MARTI-504400 format. One record per residue: residue number from 0; residue in one letter; x negated, y, z of N, C-alpha, C in turn. Coordinates in nm, 4 decimals, m for minus. Layout:
@resi=NUM | resn=A | n_c1=X | n_c2=Y | n_c3=Z | ca_c1=X | ca_c2=Y | ca_c3=Z | c_c1=X | c_c2=Y | c_c3=Z
...
% end
This chain:
@resi=0 | resn=X | n_c1=m0.0882 | n_c2=m0.0779 | n_c3=0.0062 | ca_c1=0.0060 | ca_c2=0.0223 | ca_c3=m0.0084 | c_c1=m0.0789 | c_c2=0.1494 | c_c3=m0.0102
@resi=1 | resn=X | n_c1=m0.1837 | n_c2=0.1071 | n_c3=0.0987 | ca_c1=m0.2965 | ca_c2=0.2329 | ca_c3=0.0901 | c_c1=m0.3682 | c_c2=0.2910 | c_c3=m0.0374
@resi=2 | resn=X | n_c1=m0.4013 | n_c2=0.1569 | n_c3=m0.1615 | ca_c1=m0.4479 | ca_c2=0.2120 | ca_c3=m0.2419 | c_c1=m0.3517 | c_c2=0.2737 | c_c3=m0.3525
@resi=3 | resn=X | n_c1=m0.1961 | n_c2=0.2211 | n_c3=m0.3680 | ca_c1=m0.0749 | ca_c2=0.2664 | ca_c3=m0.4411 | c_c1=m0.1236 | c_c2=0.4092 | c_c3=m0.3668
@resi=4 | resn=X | n_c1=m0.1335 | n_c2=0.4387 | n_c3=m0.2770 | ca_c1=m0.0924 | ca_c2=0.6163 | ca_c3=m0.1818 | c_c1=m0.2441 | c_c2=0.6694 | c_c3=m0.2803
@resi=5 | resn=X | n_c1=m0.3475 | n_c2=0.6366 | n_c3=m0.2746 | ca_c1=m0.5109 | ca_c2=0.6858 | ca_c3=m0.3380 | c_c1=m0.4581 | c_c2=0.7431 | c_c3=m0.4598
@resi=6 | resn=X | n_c1=m0.4137 | n_c2=0.6194 | n_c3=m0.5131 | ca_c1=m0.4389 | ca_c2=0.6269 | ca_c3=m0.6796 | c_c1=m0.2831 | c_c2=0.7742 | c_c3=m0.7020
@resi=7 | resn=X | n_c1=m0.2160 | n_c2=0.7512 | n_c3=m0.6069 | ca_c1=m0.0825 | ca_c2=0.8175 | ca_c3=m0.6485 | c_c1=m0.1618 | c_c2=0.9695 | c_c3=m0.6990
@resi=8 | resn=X | n_c1=m0.2493 | n_c2=1.0233 | n_c3=m0.5044 | ca_c1=m0.3440 | ca_c2=1.1306 | ca_c3=m0.5200 | c_c1=m0.3752 | c_c2=1.1676 | c_c3=m0.5912
@resi=9 | resn=X | n_c1=m0.4448 | n_c2=1.0246 | n_c3=m0.6695 | ca_c1=m0.5458 | ca_c2=1.0993 | ca_c3=m0.8107 | c_c1=m0.5664 | c_c2=1.1479 | c_c3=m0.9109
@resi=10 | resn=X | n_c1=m0.3789 | n_c2=1.1088 | n_c3=m0.9178 | ca_c1=m0.3651 | ca_c2=1.0452 | ca_c3=m0.9958 | c_c1=m0.2254 | c_c2=1.2279 | c_c3=m1.0711
@resi=11 | resn=X | n_c1=m0.1553 | n_c2=1.2920 | n_c3=m0.9199 | ca_c1=m0.1538 | ca_c2=1.3865 | ca_c3=m0.8902 | c_c1=m0.2488 | c_c2=1.5265 | c_c3=m0.8851
@resi=12 | resn=X | n_c1=m0.3796 | n_c2=1.5153 | n_c3=m0.8449 | ca_c1=m0.4644 | ca_c2=1.5781 | ca_c3=m0.8488 | c_c1=m0.5250 | c_c2=1.5364 | c_c3=m1.0376
@resi=13 | resn=X | n_c1=m0.4927 | n_c2=1.4804 | n_c3=m1.0447 | ca_c1=m0.5296 | ca_c2=1.5072 | ca_c3=m1.2493 | c_c1=m0.4981 | c_c2=1.5620 | c_c3=m1.3078
@resi=14 | resn=X | n_c1=m0.3826 | n_c2=1.5844 | n_c3=m1.2893 | ca_c1=m0.2456 | ca_c2=1.6773 | ca_c3=m1.3626 | c_c1=m0.2842 | c_c2=1.7814 | c_c3=m1.3938
@resi=15 | resn=X | n_c1=m0.2803 | n_c2=1.8333 | n_c3=m1.1727 | ca_c1=m0.3350 | ca_c2=1.9604 | ca_c3=m1.1768 | c_c1=m0.4337 | c_c2=1.9940 | c_c3=m1.2522
@resi=16 | resn=X | n_c1=m0.5359 | n_c2=1.8862 | n_c3=m1.2352 | ca_c1=m0.6920 | ca_c2=1.9701 | ca_c3=m1.3063 | c_c1=m0.6456 | c_c2=1.9835 | c_c3=m1.4807
@resi=17 | resn=X | n_c1=m0.4863 | n_c2=1.9554 | n_c3=m1.5019 | ca_c1=m0.5163 | ca_c2=1.9649 | ca_c3=m1.6434 | c_c1=m0.4504 | c_c2=2.0295 | c_c3=m1.6744
@resi=18 | resn=X | n_c1=m0.3268 | n_c2=2.0368 | n_c3=m1.6160 | ca_c1=m0.2218 | ca_c2=2.1602 | ca_c3=m1.5929 | c_c1=m0.3390 | c_c2=2.2998 | c_c3=m1.5423
@resi=19 | resn=X | n_c1=m0.5250 | n_c2=2.3004 | n_c3=m1.4831 | ca_c1=m0.5408 | ca_c2=2.4495 | ca_c3=m1.4670 | c_c1=m0.6257 | c_c2=2.4877 | c_c3=m1.5771
@resi=20 | resn=X | n_c1=m0.6121 | n_c2=2.3612 | n_c3=m1.6998 | ca_c1=m0.6864 | ca_c2=2.2955 | ca_c3=m1.7990 | c_c1=m0.6102 | c_c2=2.4585 | c_c3=m1.9157
@resi=21 | resn=X | n_c1=m0.4916 | n_c2=2.3857 | n_c3=m1.8943 | ca_c1=m0.4204 | ca_c2=2.4529 | ca_c3=m2.0562 | c_c1=m0.3479 | c_c2=2.5720 | c_c3=m2.0026
@resi=22 | resn=X | n_c1=m0.2869 | n_c2=2.6227 | n_c3=m1.9034 | ca_c1=m0.2237 | ca_c2=2.7267 | ca_c3=m1.8166 | c_c1=m0.2960 | c_c2=2.8838 | c_c3=m1.8291
@resi=23 | resn=X | n_c1=m0.2889 | n_c2=2.9800 | n_c3=m1.8611 | ca_c1=m0.3289 | ca_c2=3.0703 | ca_c3=m1.8752 | c_c1=m0.2919 | c_c2=3.1560 | c_c3=m1.7775
@resi=24 | resn=X | n_c1=m0.3995 | n_c2=3.2167 | n_c3=m1.6430 | ca_c1=m0.3279 | ca_c2=3.2670 | ca_c3=m1.5608 | c_c1=m0.3560 | c_c2=3.4264 | c_c3=m1.6063
@resi=25 | resn=X | n_c1=m0.2344 | n_c2=3.5056 | n_c3=m1.5488 | ca_c1=m0.2424 | ca_c2=3.6186 | ca_c3=m1.5911 | c_c1=m0.3171 | c_c2=3.7479 | c_c3=m1.4888
@resi=26 | resn=X | n_c1=m0.4243 | n_c2=3.6953 | n_c3=m1.4783 | ca_c1=m0.5091 | ca_c2=3.7684 | ca_c3=m1.3893 | c_c1=m0.5388 | c_c2=3.9171 | c_c3=m1.4486
@resi=27 | resn=X | n_c1=m0.6150 | n_c2=3.9315 | n_c3=m1.5029 | ca_c1=m0.6781 | ca_c2=3.9920 | ca_c3=m1.6383 | c_c1=m0.6065 | c_c2=4.0706 | c_c3=m1.6458
@resi=28 | resn=X | n_c1=m0.4792 | n_c2=3.9836 | n_c3=m1.7191 | ca_c1=m0.3297 | ca_c2=4.1372 | ca_c3=m1.8016 | c_c1=m0.2574 | c_c2=4.1395 | c_c3=m1.7148
@resi=29 | resn=X | n_c1=m0.2584 | n_c2=4.1460 | n_c3=m1.5610 | ca_c1=m0.1720 | ca_c2=4.2312 | ca_c3=m1.5228 | c_c1=m0.1200 | c_c2=4.1611 | c_c3=m1.3224
@resi=30 | resn=X | n_c1=m0.2050 | n_c2=4.1316 | n_c3=m1.2913 | ca_c1=m0.1561 | ca_c2=4.0957 | ca_c3=m1.1472 | c_c1=m0.1260 | c_c2=4.0123 | c_c3=m1.0864
@resi=31 | resn=X | n_c1=m0.1119 | n_c2=3.8943 | n_c3=m1.1838 | ca_c1=m0.1399 | ca_c2=3.7314 | ca_c3=m1.1048 | c_c1=m0.2044 | c_c2=3.7761 | c_c3=m0.9420
@resi=32 | resn=X | n_c1=m0.1339 | n_c2=3.6787 | n_c3=m0.8829 | ca_c1=m0.1829 | ca_c2=3.6689 | ca_c3=m0.7050 | c_c1=m0.1664 | c_c2=3.5379 | c_c3=m0.7053
@resi=33 | resn=X | n_c1=m0.3073 | n_c2=3.4878 | n_c3=m0.6989 | ca_c1=m0.2654 | ca_c2=3.3383 | ca_c3=m0.6554 | c_c1=m0.1911 | c_c2=3.2671 | c_c3=m0.4705
@resi=34 | resn=X | n_c1=m0.1056 | n_c2=3.1778 | n_c3=m0.5383 | ca_c1=m0.0761 | ca_c2=3.1492 | ca_c3=m0.4430 | c_c1=m0.0535 | c_c2=3.0026 | c_c3=m0.3890
@resi=35 | resn=X | n_c1=m0.1900 | n_c2=3.0003 | n_c3=m0.2604 | ca_c1=m0.2285 | ca_c2=2.8840 | ca_c3=m0.2732 | c_c1=m0.1558 | c_c2=2.7909 | c_c3=m0.1026
@resi=36 | resn=X | n_c1=m0.2005 | n_c2=2.6866 | n_c3=m0.2103 | ca_c1=m0.1589 | ca_c2=2.5809 | ca_c3=m0.1545 | c_c1=m0.2798 | c_c2=2.5071 | c_c3=m0.0559
@resi=37 | resn=X | n_c1=m0.2857 | n_c2=2.4378 | n_c3=0.0436 | ca_c1=m0.3622 | ca_c2=2.3401 | ca_c3=0.1417 | c_c1=m0.3764 | c_c2=2.2274 | c_c3=0.1533
@resi=38 | resn=X | n_c1=m0.4642 | n_c2=2.1675 | n_c3=0.0938 | ca_c1=m0.4551 | ca_c2=2.0169 | ca_c3=0.0902 | c_c1=m0.5858 | c_c2=1.9756 | c_c3=0.1419
@resi=39 | resn=X | n_c1=m0.5167 | n_c2=1.9228 | n_c3=0.2513 | ca_c1=m0.5747 | ca_c2=1.8548 | ca_c3=0.3815 | c_c1=m0.7324 | c_c2=1.7972 | c_c3=0.2933
@resi=40 | resn=X | n_c1=m0.8683 | n_c2=1.7425 | n_c3=0.3831 | ca_c1=m1.0311 | ca_c2=1.6670 | ca_c3=0.3311 | c_c1=m0.9395 | c_c2=1.5269 | c_c3=0.3997
@resi=41 | resn=X | n_c1=m0.9672 | n_c2=1.4091 | n_c3=0.2868 | ca_c1=m0.9156 | ca_c2=1.2870 | ca_c3=0.3063 | c_c1=m1.0707 | c_c2=1.1928 | c_c3=0.3283
@resi=42 | resn=X | n_c1=m1.0927 | n_c2=1.1663 | n_c3=0.4624 | ca_c1=m1.2242 | ca_c2=1.0791 | ca_c3=0.4822 | c_c1=m1.2642 | c_c2=0.9654 | c_c3=0.3736
@resi=43 | resn=X | n_c1=m1.3966 | n_c2=0.9196 | n_c3=0.3536 | ca_c1=m1.3747 | ca_c2=0.7382 | ca_c3=0.2434 | c_c1=m1.3614 | c_c2=0.7352 | c_c3=0.3671
@resi=44 | resn=X | n_c1=m1.3595 | n_c2=0.5253 | n_c3=0.3555 | ca_c1=m1.3671 | ca_c2=0.4844 | ca_c3=0.3852 | c_c1=m1.4805 | c_c2=0.3648 | c_c3=0.3243
@resi=45 | resn=X | n_c1=m1.4700 | n_c2=0.2467 | n_c3=0.4641 | ca_c1=m1.5093 | ca_c2=0.1477 | ca_c3=0.3990 | c_c1=m1.4834 | c_c2=0.1262 | c_c3=0.2134
@resi=46 | resn=X | n_c1=m1.3530 | n_c2=0.1138 | n_c3=0.2114 | ca_c1=m1.2363 | ca_c2=0.0566 | ca_c3=0.0568 | c_c1=m1.2352 | c_c2=0.1566 | c_c3=0.0344
@resi=47 | resn=X | n_c1=m1.1641 | n_c2=0.2551 | n_c3=0.0556 | ca_c1=m1.0757 | ca_c2=0.3688 | ca_c3=0.0501 | c_c1=m1.1485 | c_c2=0.5152 | c_c3=0.0123
@resi=48 | resn=X | n_c1=m1.1448 | n_c2=0.5705 | n_c3=m0.1155 | ca_c1=m1.2058 | ca_c2=0.6599 | ca_c3=m0.2090 | c_c1=m1.1442 | c_c2=0.7898 | c_c3=m0.1339
@resi=49 | resn=X | n_c1=m1.2397 | n_c2=0.9085 | n_c3=m0.1192 | ca_c1=m1.1395 | ca_c2=1.0253 | ca_c3=m0.0091 | c_c1=m1.1304 | c_c2=1.1155 | c_c3=m0.1096
@resi=50 | resn=X | n_c1=m1.0933 | n_c2=1.2214 | n_c3=m0.0643 | ca_c1=m1.0762 | ca_c2=1.3773 | ca_c3=m0.1284 | c_c1=m1.1320 | c_c2=1.4662 | c_c3=m0.0210
@resi=51 | resn=X | n_c1=m1.1496 | n_c2=1.5415 | n_c3=m0.1200 | ca_c1=m1.2514 | ca_c2=1.7001 | ca_c3=m0.0703 | c_c1=m1.1050 | c_c2=1.8223 | c_c3=0.0053
@resi=52 | resn=X | n_c1=m1.1852 | n_c2=1.8821 | n_c3=0.0866 | ca_c1=m1.0153 | ca_c2=2.0234 | ca_c3=0.1034 | c_c1=m1.0996 | c_c2=2.0848 | c_c3=0.0015
@resi=53 | resn=X | n_c1=m0.9252 | n_c2=2.1625 | n_c3=m0.0432 | ca_c1=m0.9394 | ca_c2=2.2149 | ca_c3=m0.1756 | c_c1=m0.7585 | c_c2=2.3181 | c_c3=m0.1238
@resi=54 | resn=X | n_c1=m0.7863 | n_c2=2.3799 | n_c3=m0.2890 | ca_c1=m0.6281 | ca_c2=2.5222 | ca_c3=m0.2153 | c_c1=m0.6321 | c_c2=2.4824 | c_c3=m0.3604
@resi=55 | resn=X | n_c1=m0.5015 | n_c2=2.4833 | n_c3=m0.4238 | ca_c1=m0.4492 | ca_c2=2.5010 | ca_c3=m0.6073 | c_c1=m0.3214 | c_c2=2.6097 | c_c3=m0.5521
@resi=56 | resn=X | n_c1=m0.3640 | n_c2=2.6754 | n_c3=m0.6587 | ca_c1=m0.1893 | ca_c2=2.7786 | ca_c3=m0.6757 | c_c1=m0.1446 | c_c2=2.7147 | c_c3=m0.7943
@resi=57 | resn=X | n_c1=0.0220 | n_c2=2.7317 | n_c3=m0.6960 | ca_c1=0.1375 | ca_c2=2.6995 | ca_c3=m0.7798 | c_c1=0.1942 | c_c2=2.7697 | c_c3=m0.9075
@resi=58 | resn=X | n_c1=0.1419 | n_c2=2.8798 | n_c3=m0.8605 | ca_c1=0.1582 | ca_c2=2.9663 | ca_c3=m1.0699 | c_c1=0.0782 | c_c2=2.9484 | c_c3=m1.1253
@resi=59 | resn=X | n_c1=m0.0309 | n_c2=2.9128 | n_c3=m1.1823 | ca_c1=m0.1140 | ca_c2=2.9248 | ca_c3=m1.2818 | c_c1=m0.1922 | c_c2=2.7422 | c_c3=m1.2786
@resi=60 | resn=X | n_c1=m0.1496 | n_c2=2.6487 | n_c3=m1.1365 | ca_c1=m0.2534 | ca_c2=2.5055 | ca_c3=m1.1359 | c_c1=m0.4159 | c_c2=2.4959 | c_c3=m1.0716
@resi=61 | resn=X | n_c1=m0.4672 | n_c2=2.6013 | n_c3=m1.0982 | ca_c1=m0.6359 | ca_c2=2.5825 | ca_c3=m1.1190 | c_c1=m0.6735 | c_c2=2.6119 | c_c3=m0.9728
@resi=62 | resn=X | n_c1=m0.7403 | n_c2=2.5201 | n_c3=m0.9300 | ca_c1=m0.7724 | ca_c2=2.4526 | ca_c3=m0.8038 | c_c1=m0.8795 | c_c2=2.5608 | c_c3=m0.7347
@resi=63 | resn=X | n_c1=m0.9130 | n_c2=2.5626 | n_c3=m0.6570 | ca_c1=m1.0491 | ca_c2=2.6531 | ca_c3=m0.5716 | c_c1=m1.0782 | c_c2=2.5635 | c_c3=m0.4210
@resi=64 | resn=X | n_c1=m1.2228 | n_c2=2.6504 | n_c3=m0.3692 | ca_c1=m1.2814 | ca_c2=2.6173 | ca_c3=m0.3286 | c_c1=m1.2332 | c_c2=2.6589 | c_c3=m0.1625
@resi=65 | resn=X | n_c1=m1.1870 | n_c2=2.7284 | n_c3=m0.1857 | ca_c1=m1.1400 | ca_c2=2.8425 | ca_c3=m0.0726 | c_c1=m1.0283 | c_c2=2.9099 | c_c3=m0.0898
@resi=66 | resn=X | n_c1=m0.9867 | n_c2=2.8783 | n_c3=0.0630 | ca_c1=m0.8639 | ca_c2=2.9668 | ca_c3=0.0421 | c_c1=m0.7737 | c_c2=3.0828 | c_c3=0.0311
@resi=67 | resn=X | n_c1=m0.8756 | n_c2=3.2073 | n_c3=m0.0208 | ca_c1=m0.8864 | ca_c2=3.3042 | ca_c3=m0.0995 | c_c1=m0.8991 | c_c2=3.3442 | c_c3=m0.2500
@resi=68 | resn=X | n_c1=m0.8702 | n_c2=3.1823 | n_c3=m0.3184 | ca_c1=m0.8446 | ca_c2=3.0957 | ca_c3=m0.4097 | c_c1=m1.0202 | c_c2=3.2549 | c_c3=m0.5275
@resi=69 | resn=X | n_c1=m1.1361 | n_c2=3.2215 | n_c3=m0.4609 | ca_c1=m1.2363 | ca_c2=3.3067 | ca_c3=m0.5359 | c_c1=m1.3380 | c_c2=3.1627 | c_c3=m0.5798
@resi=70 | resn=X | n_c1=m1.3471 | n_c2=3.0805 | n_c3=m0.5455 | ca_c1=m1.4080 | ca_c2=2.9813 | ca_c3=m0.6230 | c_c1=m1.3699 | c_c2=2.8939 | c_c3=m0.6756
@resi=71 | resn=X | n_c1=m1.2989 | n_c2=2.8998 | n_c3=m0.8329 | ca_c1=m1.2900 | ca_c2=2.7816 | ca_c3=m0.9134 | c_c1=m1.3615 | c_c2=2.6714 | c_c3=m0.8773
@resi=72 | resn=X | n_c1=m1.2372 | n_c2=2.5241 | n_c3=m0.8820 | ca_c1=m1.3033 | ca_c2=2.4494 | ca_c3=m0.8910 | c_c1=m1.2693 | c_c2=2.3649 | c_c3=m1.0237
@resi=73 | resn=X | n_c1=m1.3829 | n_c2=2.3463 | n_c3=m1.1478 | ca_c1=m1.3189 | ca_c2=2.2434 | ca_c3=m1.2412 | c_c1=m1.2557 | c_c2=2.1273 | c_c3=m1.2531
@resi=74 | resn=X | n_c1=m1.2966 | n_c2=2.0754 | n_c3=m1.1762 | ca_c1=m1.2299 | ca_c2=1.9339 | ca_c3=m1.1244 | c_c1=m1.2120 | c_c2=1.8510 | c_c3=m0.9510
@resi=75 | resn=X | n_c1=m1.1328 | n_c2=1.8845 | n_c3=m0.9080 | ca_c1=m1.1487 | ca_c2=1.8024 | ca_c3=m0.7904 | c_c1=m1.1999 | c_c2=1.6853 | c_c3=m0.7966
@resi=76 | resn=X | n_c1=m1.3228 | n_c2=1.6415 | n_c3=m0.7697 | ca_c1=m1.3760 | ca_c2=1.5216 | ca_c3=m0.7373 | c_c1=m1.3174 | c_c2=1.4335 | c_c3=m0.6029
@resi=77 | resn=X | n_c1=m1.3195 | n_c2=1.3103 | n_c3=m0.6142 | ca_c1=m1.2369 | ca_c2=1.1998 | ca_c3=m0.5196 | c_c1=m1.4490 | c_c2=1.1707 | c_c3=m0.4602
@resi=78 | resn=X | n_c1=m1.4420 | n_c2=1.1698 | n_c3=m0.3055 | ca_c1=m1.5318 | ca_c2=1.0542 | ca_c3=m0.2601 | c_c1=m1.5253 | c_c2=0.9535 | c_c3=m0.3178
@resi=79 | resn=X | n_c1=m1.6410 | n_c2=0.8689 | n_c3=m0.3404 | ca_c1=m1.6641 | ca_c2=0.7348 | ca_c3=m0.3747 | c_c1=m1.6204 | c_c2=0.6834 | c_c3=m0.2551
@resi=80 | resn=X | n_c1=m1.5818 | n_c2=0.5742 | n_c3=m0.2111 | ca_c1=m1.5544 | ca_c2=0.4847 | ca_c3=m0.0984 | c_c1=m1.7071 | c_c2=0.4228 | c_c3=m0.0568
@resi=81 | resn=X | n_c1=m1.6948 | n_c2=0.3833 | n_c3=0.1470 | ca_c1=m1.8461 | ca_c2=0.4063 | ca_c3=0.1883 | c_c1=m1.9066 | c_c2=0.2320 | c_c3=0.1269
@resi=82 | resn=X | n_c1=m1.7460 | n_c2=0.2019 | n_c3=0.0801 | ca_c1=m1.8532 | ca_c2=0.0323 | ca_c3=0.0723 | c_c1=m1.8704 | c_c2=m0.0458 | c_c3=0.1923
@resi=83 | resn=X | n_c1=m1.8768 | n_c2=m0.1351 | n_c3=0.2120 | ca_c1=m1.8628 | ca_c2=m0.1846 | ca_c3=0.3479 | c_c1=m2.0109 | c_c2=m0.2160 | c_c3=0.3684
@resi=84 | resn=X | n_c1=m1.9856 | n_c2=m0.1812 | n_c3=0.5573 | ca_c1=m2.1283 | ca_c2=m0.2047 | ca_c3=0.6254 | c_c1=m2.1459 | c_c2=m0.3452 | c_c3=0.7177
@resi=85 | resn=X | n_c1=m2.2636 | n_c2=m0.3977 | n_c3=0.6539 | ca_c1=m2.2725 | ca_c2=m0.5162 | ca_c3=0.7966 | c_c1=m2.3695 | c_c2=m0.4681 | c_c3=0.9248
% end
């Protein structure tokens, strides 16, 4: 079940990344203010990938590394599973 949730999250993030690439932000042409949604970090485990903390704009779909939406991310990459450590 966890694996399906992680795969679903990764698919959602991929869709956000695609939307960010295809949607034009109105910043330059007239007053777009990013509306940031916070995405909590998910720690990687031995068997499951994790995700970094990031923010996304509900208006333009872009992803950012900061709450002020000044550092745009080209892609939100998963944190690889740690593997089993004996």
